[in-house]
PDB file of N, CA, C and O in Angstrom:
ATOM      1  N   MET A   1       0.846  -1.176   0.000  1.00  0.00           N
ATOM      2  CA  MET A   1       0.000   0.000   0.000  1.00  0.00           C
ATOM      3  C   MET A   1       0.893   1.242   0.000  1.00  0.00           C
ATOM      4  O   MET A   1       1.980   1.235   0.578  1.00  0.00           O
ATOM      5  N   ILE A   2       0.431   2.286  -0.642  1.00  0.00           N
ATOM      6  CA  ILE A   2       1.201   3.518  -0.750  1.00  0.00           C
ATOM      7  C   ILE A   2       1.070   4.324   0.538  1.00  0.00           C
ATOM      8  O   ILE A   2      -0.032   4.573   1.027  1.00  0.00           O
ATOM      9  N   ASN A   3       2.217   4.725   1.072  1.00  0.00           N
ATOM     10  CA  ASN A   3       2.249   5.593   2.242  1.00  0.00           C
ATOM     11  C   ASN A   3       2.379   7.030   1.732  1.00  0.00           C
ATOM     12  O   ASN A   3       3.473   7.472   1.381  1.00  0.00           O
ATOM     13  N   PHE A   4       1.264   7.752   1.692  1.00  0.00           N
ATOM     14  CA  PHE A   4       1.256   9.079   1.097  1.00  0.00           C
ATOM     15  C   PHE A   4       2.141  10.070   1.860  1.00  0.00           C
ATOM     16  O   PHE A   4       2.774  10.924   1.239  1.00  0.00           O
ATOM     17  N   LYS A   5       2.196   9.976   3.164  1.00  0.00           N
ATOM     18  CA  LYS A   5       3.054  10.885   3.930  1.00  0.00           C
ATOM     19  C   LYS A   5       4.515  10.668   3.575  1.00  0.00           C
ATOM     20  O   LYS A   5       5.275  11.627   3.447  1.00  0.00           O
ATOM     21  N   GLU A   6       4.906   9.426   3.417  1.00  0.00           N
ATOM     22  CA  GLU A   6       6.286   9.108   3.042  1.00  0.00           C
ATOM     23  C   GLU A   6       6.595   9.602   1.627  1.00  0.00           C
ATOM     24  O   GLU A   6       7.664  10.161   1.382  1.00  0.00           O
ATOM     25  N   GLU A   7       5.668   9.398   0.709  1.00  0.00           N
ATOM     26  CA  GLU A   7       5.864   9.841  -0.672  1.00  0.00           C
ATOM     27  C   GLU A   7       5.927  11.366  -0.751  1.00  0.00           C
ATOM     28  O   GLU A   7       6.747  11.907  -1.493  1.00  0.00           O
ATOM     29  N   LEU A   8       5.082  12.060  -0.007  1.00  0.00           N
ATOM     30  CA  LEU A   8       5.117  13.520   0.005  1.00  0.00           C
ATOM     31  C   LEU A   8       6.418  14.048   0.603  1.00  0.00           C
ATOM     32  O   LEU A   8       6.910  15.098   0.189  1.00  0.00           O
ATOM     33  N   ALA A   9       6.974  13.330   1.567  1.00  0.00           N
ATOM     34  CA  ALA A   9       8.247  13.745   2.159  1.00  0.00           C
ATOM     35  C   ALA A   9       9.375  13.650   1.142  1.00  0.00           C
ATOM     36  O   ALA A   9      10.344  14.405   1.229  1.00  0.00           O
ATOM     37  N   LYS A  10       9.268  12.732   0.173  1.00  0.00           N
ATOM     38  CA  LYS A  10      10.286  12.556  -0.872  1.00  0.00           C
ATOM     39  C   LYS A  10      10.159  13.594  -1.982  1.00  0.00           C
ATOM     40  O   LYS A  10      11.101  13.791  -2.750  1.00  0.00           O
ATOM     41  N   TYR A  11       9.015  14.256  -2.076  1.00  0.00           N
ATOM     42  CA  TYR A  11       8.732  15.166  -3.185  1.00  0.00           C
ATOM     43  C   TYR A  11       9.691  16.352  -3.197  1.00  0.00           C
ATOM     44  O   TYR A  11       9.936  16.991  -2.174  1.00  0.00           O
ATOM     45  N   ARG A  12      10.226  16.624  -4.387  1.00  0.00           N
ATOM     46  CA  ARG A  12      11.054  17.808  -4.602  1.00  0.00           C
ATOM     47  C   ARG A  12      10.498  18.505  -5.841  1.00  0.00           C
ATOM     48  O   ARG A  12      10.395  17.883  -6.899  1.00  0.00           O
ATOM     49  N   PRO A  13      10.139  19.780  -5.732  1.00  0.00           N
ATOM     50  CA  PRO A  13       9.573  20.474  -6.892  1.00  0.00           C
ATOM     51  C   PRO A  13      10.591  20.580  -8.030  1.00  0.00           C
ATOM     52  O   PRO A  13      11.797  20.658  -7.797  1.00  0.00           O
ATOM     53  N   ILE A  14      10.084  20.580  -9.262  1.00  0.00           N
ATOM     54  CA  ILE A  14      10.976  20.718 -10.404  1.00  0.00           C
ATOM     55  C   ILE A  14      11.393  22.168 -10.549  1.00  0.00           C
ATOM     56  O   ILE A  14      10.729  23.077 -10.051  1.00  0.00           O
ATOM     57  N   MET A  15      12.501  22.366 -11.240  1.00  0.00           N
ATOM     58  CA  MET A  15      12.982  23.719 -11.461  1.00  0.00           C
ATOM     59  C   MET A  15      12.094  24.422 -12.476  1.00  0.00           C
ATOM     60  O   MET A  15      11.560  23.797 -13.392  1.00  0.00           O
ATOM     61  N   GLU A  16      11.945  25.712 -12.305  1.00  0.00           N
ATOM     62  CA  GLU A  16      11.248  26.528 -13.287  1.00  0.00           C
ATOM     63  C   GLU A  16      12.169  26.708 -14.491  1.00  0.00           C
ATOM     64  O   GLU A  16      13.381  26.516 -14.393  1.00  0.00           O
ATOM     65  N   LEU A  17      11.586  27.074 -15.612  1.00  0.00           N
ATOM     66  CA  LEU A  17      12.351  27.193 -16.845  1.00  0.00           C
ATOM     67  C   LEU A  17      13.530  28.144 -16.697  1.00  0.00           C
ATOM     68  O   LEU A  17      14.625  27.836 -17.167  1.00  0.00           O
ATOM     69  N   ASP A  18      13.334  29.292 -16.057  1.00  0.00           N
ATOM     70  CA  ASP A  18      14.438  30.235 -15.911  1.00  0.00           C
ATOM     71  C   ASP A  18      15.553  29.670 -15.032  1.00  0.00           C
ATOM     72  O   ASP A  18      16.724  29.985 -15.241  1.00  0.00           O
ATOM     73  N   GLN A  19      15.199  28.840 -14.054  1.00  0.00           N
ATOM     74  CA  GLN A  19      16.223  28.200 -13.230  1.00  0.00           C
ATOM     75  C   GLN A  19      16.994  27.157 -14.037  1.00  0.00           C
ATOM     76  O   GLN A  19      18.207  27.018 -13.875  1.00  0.00           O
ATOM     77  N   ILE A  20      16.301  26.434 -14.896  1.00  0.00           N
ATOM     78  CA  ILE A  20      16.954  25.434 -15.736  1.00  0.00           C
ATOM     79  C   ILE A  20      17.923  26.118 -16.685  1.00  0.00           C
ATOM     80  O   ILE A  20      19.061  25.680 -16.846  1.00  0.00           O
ATOM     81  N   GLU A  21      17.468  27.193 -17.310  1.00  0.00           N
ATOM     82  CA  GLU A  21      18.318  27.912 -18.254  1.00  0.00           C
ATOM     83  C   GLU A  21      19.590  28.426 -17.582  1.00  0.00           C
ATOM     84  O   GLU A  21      20.674  28.353 -18.161  1.00  0.00           O
ATOM     85  N   SER A  22      19.457  28.940 -16.374  1.00  0.00           N
ATOM     86  CA  SER A  22      20.633  29.488 -15.700  1.00  0.00           C
ATOM     87  C   SER A  22      21.559  28.401 -15.163  1.00  0.00           C
ATOM     88  O   SER A  22      22.741  28.655 -14.932  1.00  0.00           O
ATOM     89  N   SER A  23      21.030  27.185 -14.961  1.00  0.00           N
ATOM     90  CA  SER A  23      21.865  26.117 -14.432  1.00  0.00           C
ATOM     91  C   SER A  23      22.598  25.340 -15.523  1.00  0.00           C
ATOM     92  O   SER A  23      23.530  24.589 -15.235  1.00  0.00           O
ATOM     93  N   LEU A  24      22.177  25.521 -16.772  1.00  0.00           N
ATOM     94  CA  LEU A  24      22.809  24.816 -17.882  1.00  0.00           C
ATOM     95  C   LEU A  24      23.896  25.662 -18.528  1.00  0.00           C
ATOM     96  O   LEU A  24      23.767  26.879 -18.654  1.00  0.00           O
ATOM     97  N   HIS A  25      24.951  25.001 -18.926  1.00  0.00           N
ATOM     98  CA  HIS A  25      26.004  25.642 -19.705  1.00  0.00           C
ATOM     99  C   HIS A  25      25.434  25.869 -21.109  1.00  0.00           C
ATOM    100  O   HIS A  25      24.627  25.063 -21.571  1.00  0.00           O
ATOM    101  N   PRO A  26      25.826  26.928 -21.790  1.00  0.00           N
ATOM    102  CA  PRO A  26      25.263  27.186 -23.129  1.00  0.00           C
ATOM    103  C   PRO A  26      25.355  25.998 -24.099  1.00  0.00           C
ATOM    104  O   PRO A  26      24.436  25.779 -24.887  1.00  0.00           O
ATOM    105  N   SER A  27      26.432  25.245 -24.052  1.00  0.00           N
ATOM    106  CA  SER A  27      26.549  24.100 -24.962  1.00  0.00           C
ATOM    107  C   SER A  27      25.549  23.009 -24.587  1.00  0.00           C
ATOM    108  O   SER A  27      25.056  22.293 -25.459  1.00  0.00           O
ATOM    109  N   GLN A  28      25.251  22.879 -23.300  1.00  0.00           N
ATOM    110  CA  GLN A  28      24.248  21.906 -22.874  1.00  0.00           C
ATOM    111  C   GLN A  28      22.861  22.324 -23.360  1.00  0.00           C
ATOM    112  O   GLN A  28      22.050  21.485 -23.754  1.00  0.00           O
ATOM    113  N   MET A  29      22.602  23.617 -23.328  1.00  0.00           N
ATOM    114  CA  MET A  29      21.320  24.118 -23.808  1.00  0.00           C
ATOM    115  C   MET A  29      21.180  23.823 -25.298  1.00  0.00           C
ATOM    116  O   MET A  29      20.111  23.413 -25.749  1.00  0.00           O
ATOM    117  N   GLN A  30      22.243  24.028 -26.061  1.00  0.00           N
ATOM    118  CA  GLN A  30      22.196  23.739 -27.498  1.00  0.00           C
ATOM    119  C   GLN A  30      21.966  22.256 -27.733  1.00  0.00           C
ATOM    120  O   GLN A  30      21.205  21.882 -28.626  1.00  0.00           O
ATOM    121  N   ASP A  31      22.614  21.407 -26.945  1.00  0.00           N
ATOM    122  CA  ASP A  31      22.409  19.961 -27.070  1.00  0.00           C
ATOM    123  C   ASP A  31      20.940  19.611 -26.805  1.00  0.00           C
ATOM    124  O   ASP A  31      20.347  18.811 -27.528  1.00  0.00           O
ATOM    125  N   LEU A  32      20.370  20.206 -25.782  1.00  0.00           N
ATOM    126  CA  LEU A  32      18.967  19.961 -25.445  1.00  0.00           C
ATOM    127  C   LEU A  32      18.052  20.417 -26.578  1.00  0.00           C
ATOM    128  O   LEU A  32      17.111  19.710 -26.939  1.00  0.00           O
ATOM    129  N   LEU A  33      18.319  21.580 -27.132  1.00  0.00           N
ATOM    130  CA  LEU A  33      17.517  22.082 -28.248  1.00  0.00           C
ATOM    131  C   LEU A  33      17.649  21.176 -29.472  1.00  0.00           C
ATOM    132  O   LEU A  33      16.666  20.937 -30.173  1.00  0.00           O
ATOM    133  N   ASP A  34      18.850  20.674 -29.732  1.00  0.00           N
ATOM    134  CA  ASP A  34      19.059  19.751 -30.851  1.00  0.00           C
ATOM    135  C   ASP A  34      18.244  18.470 -30.663  1.00  0.00           C
ATOM    136  O   ASP A  34      17.643  17.968 -31.613  1.00  0.00           O
ATOM    137  N   ILE A  35      18.228  17.952 -29.456  1.00  0.00           N
ATOM    138  CA  ILE A  35      17.467  16.732 -29.168  1.00  0.00           C
ATOM    139  C   ILE A  35      15.973  16.985 -29.372  1.00  0.00           C
ATOM    140  O   ILE A  35      15.284  16.174 -29.991  1.00  0.00           O
ATOM    141  N   LEU A  36      15.478  18.097 -28.857  1.00  0.00           N
ATOM    142  CA  LEU A  36      14.059  18.418 -29.021  1.00  0.00           C
ATOM    143  C   LEU A  36      13.698  18.613 -30.491  1.00  0.00           C
ATOM    144  O   LEU A  36      12.621  18.205 -30.926  1.00  0.00           O
ATOM    145  N   GLN A  37      14.601  19.239 -31.261  1.00  0.00           N
ATOM    146  CA  GLN A  37      14.359  19.423 -32.690  1.00  0.00           C
ATOM    147  C   GLN A  37      14.303  18.076 -33.399  1.00  0.00           C
ATOM    148  O   GLN A  37      13.458  17.866 -34.270  1.00  0.00           O
ATOM    149  N   HIS A  38      15.195  17.169 -33.031  1.00  0.00           N
ATOM    150  CA  HIS A  38      15.210  15.832 -33.628  1.00  0.00           C
ATOM    151  C   HIS A  38      13.897  15.092 -33.330  1.00  0.00           C
ATOM    152  O   HIS A  38      13.311  14.472 -34.217  1.00  0.00           O
ATOM    153  N   ILE A  39      13.454  15.165 -32.093  1.00  0.00           N
ATOM    154  CA  ILE A  39      12.199  14.511 -31.703  1.00  0.00           C
ATOM    155  C   ILE A  39      11.032  15.103 -32.488  1.00  0.00           C
ATOM    156  O   ILE A  39      10.174  14.363 -32.969  1.00  0.00           O
ATOM    157  N   ALA A  40      10.990  16.415 -32.623  1.00  0.00           N
ATOM    158  CA  ALA A  40       9.907  17.071 -33.359  1.00  0.00           C
ATOM    159  C   ALA A  40       9.924  16.641 -34.826  1.00  0.00           C
ATOM    160  O   ALA A  40       8.871  16.394 -35.413  1.00  0.00           O
ATOM    161  N   ASN A  41      11.110  16.553 -35.416  1.00  0.00           N
ATOM    162  CA  ASN A  41      11.213  16.130 -36.811  1.00  0.00           C
ATOM    163  C   ASN A  41      10.751  14.690 -36.989  1.00  0.00           C
ATOM    164  O   ASN A  41      10.069  14.379 -37.966  1.00  0.00           O
ATOM    165  N   GLU A  42      11.107  13.814 -36.067  1.00  0.00           N
ATOM    166  CA  GLU A  42      10.683  12.413 -36.146  1.00  0.00           C
ATOM    167  C   GLU A  42       9.163  12.296 -36.036  1.00  0.00           C
ATOM    168  O   GLU A  42       8.541  11.521 -36.763  1.00  0.00           O
ATOM    169  N   LYS A  43       8.575  13.062 -35.131  1.00  0.00           N
ATOM    170  CA  LYS A  43       7.113  13.042 -34.975  1.00  0.00           C
ATOM    171  C   LYS A  43       6.429  13.554 -36.241  1.00  0.00           C
ATOM    172  O   LYS A  43       5.399  13.025 -36.657  1.00  0.00           O
ATOM    173  N   GLN A  44       7.007  14.582 -36.845  1.00  0.00           N
ATOM    174  CA  GLN A  44       6.441  15.134 -38.066  1.00  0.00           C
ATOM    175  C   GLN A  44       6.511  14.105 -39.197  1.00  0.00           C
ATOM    176  O   GLN A  44       5.560  13.969 -39.966  1.00  0.00           O
ATOM    177  N   LYS A  45       7.628  13.382 -39.303  1.00  0.00           N
ATOM    178  CA  LYS A  45       7.764  12.338 -40.322  1.00  0.00           C
ATOM    179  C   LYS A  45       6.748  11.226 -40.092  1.00  0.00           C
ATOM    180  O   LYS A  45       6.145  10.727 -41.043  1.00  0.00           O
ATOM    181  N   GLU A  46       6.555  10.833 -38.822  1.00  0.00           N
ATOM    182  CA  GLU A  46       5.580   9.793 -38.498  1.00  0.00           C
ATOM    183  C   GLU A  46       4.170  10.237 -38.880  1.00  0.00           C
ATOM    184  O   GLU A  46       3.394   9.450 -39.422  1.00  0.00           O
ATOM    185  N   SER A  47       3.841  11.491 -38.598  1.00  0.00           N
ATOM    186  CA  SER A  47       2.510  12.013 -38.919  1.00  0.00           C
ATOM    187  C   SER A  47       2.299  12.027 -40.433  1.00  0.00           C
ATOM    188  O   SER A  47       1.222  11.671 -40.912  1.00  0.00           O
ATOM    189  N   ALA A  48       3.305  12.429 -41.175  1.00  0.00           N
ATOM    190  CA  ALA A  48       3.202  12.462 -42.629  1.00  0.00           C
ATOM    191  C   ALA A  48       3.056  11.045 -43.175  1.00  0.00           C
ATOM    192  O   ALA A  48       2.271  10.814 -44.094  1.00  0.00           O
ATOM    193  N   LYS A  49       3.795  10.110 -42.625  1.00  0.00           N
ATOM    194  CA  LYS A  49       3.721   8.720 -43.065  1.00  0.00           C
ATOM    195  C   LYS A  49       2.328   8.154 -42.779  1.00  0.00           C
ATOM    196  O   LYS A  49       1.750   7.468 -43.622  1.00  0.00           O
ATOM    197  N   ASP A  50       1.794   8.441 -41.597  1.00  0.00           N
ATOM    198  CA  ASP A  50       0.454   7.975 -41.237  1.00  0.00           C
ATOM    199  C   ASP A  50      -0.603   8.571 -42.166  1.00  0.00           C
ATOM    200  O   ASP A  50      -1.548   7.880 -42.547  1.00  0.00           O
ATOM    201  N   ALA A  51      -0.457   9.830 -42.531  1.00  0.00           N
ATOM    202  CA  ALA A  51      -1.412  10.495 -43.412  1.00  0.00           C
ATOM    203  C   ALA A  51      -1.389   9.849 -44.801  1.00  0.00           C
ATOM    204  O   ALA A  51      -2.439   9.675 -45.420  1.00  0.00           O
ATOM    205  N   VAL A  52      -0.201   9.495 -45.290  1.00  0.00           N
ATOM    206  CA  VAL A  52      -0.087   8.848 -46.596  1.00  0.00           C
ATOM    207  C   VAL A  52      -0.721   7.472 -46.549  1.00  0.00           C
ATOM    208  O   VAL A  52      -1.411   7.076 -47.488  1.00  0.00           O
ATOM    209  N   GLU A  53      -0.495   6.735 -45.464  1.00  0.00           N
ATOM    210  CA  GLU A  53      -1.058   5.389 -45.334  1.00  0.00           C
ATOM    211  C   GLU A  53      -2.592   5.436 -45.263  1.00  0.00           C
ATOM    212  O   GLU A  53      -3.260   4.529 -45.758  1.00  0.00           O
ATOM    213  N   GLU A  54      -3.137   6.463 -44.664  1.00  0.00           N
ATOM    214  CA  GLU A  54      -4.591   6.584 -44.557  1.00  0.00           C
ATOM    215  C   GLU A  54      -5.233   6.863 -45.908  1.00  0.00           C
ATOM    216  O   GLU A  54      -6.371   6.459 -46.144  1.00  0.00           O
ATOM    217  N   THR A  55      -4.522   7.547 -46.799  1.00  0.00           N
ATOM    218  CA  THR A  55      -5.079   7.879 -48.099  1.00  0.00           C
ATOM    219  C   THR A  55      -4.985   6.714 -49.082  1.00  0.00           C
ATOM    220  O   THR A  55      -5.642   6.729 -50.123  1.00  0.00           O
ATOM    221  N   GLU A  56      -4.194   5.733 -48.767  1.00  0.00           N
ATOM    222  CA  GLU A  56      -4.041   4.573 -49.661  1.00  0.00           C
ATOM    223  C   GLU A  56      -5.137   3.571 -49.499  1.00  0.00           C
ATOM    224  O   GLU A  56      -5.143   2.547 -50.181  1.00  0.00           O
TER     225      GLU A  56
END
C-alpha cells in the first residue's frame, strides 16, 4: 500500500524554466535544443507517413 506521507516527504519540486536555463552551460542548452528538434522532426515524419497510409 502507498504511504502518502512518506511519498510527500520525498517530493522535490521541479525547477522553473528560468532556473533550468541558468543552471545549464550554453553548450548543454544547445544539445537539449538539438534533441528536441530531432524529436519534433521524427514526430512530423511519423505524422506524414500515417497520413499517406490513410489515403491509400
